[in-house]
C-alpha positions, 0 to 999 in steps of 0.5 A: 500500500502506498503511503502518502505524504501530505502538507499540513494545514495551518493558519496565520492571523493578521490582527489589526489593533489601533491602526497597527498589526500584532506580531509575536517573537517566537520562543521556538525555532525558527527564532524571530518575529511572526504572525500569530498562528499555528496548526489546525487541530483534527476536527477543528475548522480553520476559523476556530483554529485562527481564533484559538491560536490568536488567543493562545499567543496574544491573550486576545479574543479576536473577531475574524473579518476576512480570509486573506489568502492561502500560502502553499509554497513547499519552502515557506517553512523549513520544518515541513510543507505547511499550507497556511490560510491567512485571516484578517482579524480585529481585536481590542485590549492589551496584547500579552505574549503567551504560549510559544510567544516570548514577546509581542508588539504592535507594528506599522508598515514602516516600523516592522521588526527583524528578522521576520520568519517563515514567509511572513514578510511576504504575507505582510507585504501582500497585506499592506499592498491590498490594504492600500488598494482598499479592496475588500476581504473575503468574508471569514465565514460564508455568508449563509453558514453558521459558525461556532468555535469548536466545543461551543454549540 
């Protein structure tokens, strides 16, 4: 029987807060700054994973406002072939580093930290370009669907 090797689904979240975006400094390799995000758990929707990962890494509850893009370059993560669906979210409050984030900050296009790991610099460049064009995001949840995070009915 042939054994298949498939890419792993992940999510990343561009969290908008007070005219800036949130980035985390990673505890684990690769070290550097990144968008909050992580692996989708079995049985979990992409949307629920994005909300969970945002809370785990930033201590913030977020409102998903759109699905931005899916990034699938096999080289985007040196650890393995991950496919990331990126969401845009809004948050209020004070972000605090948690889980595998050792530091957290809010940044603007003109004041980004270094180094930014994975392909997150490319994702951010795409985001700022689209943001400047005033295009609308694809809704995070289909307009005709009901959504509740995993474990909540």
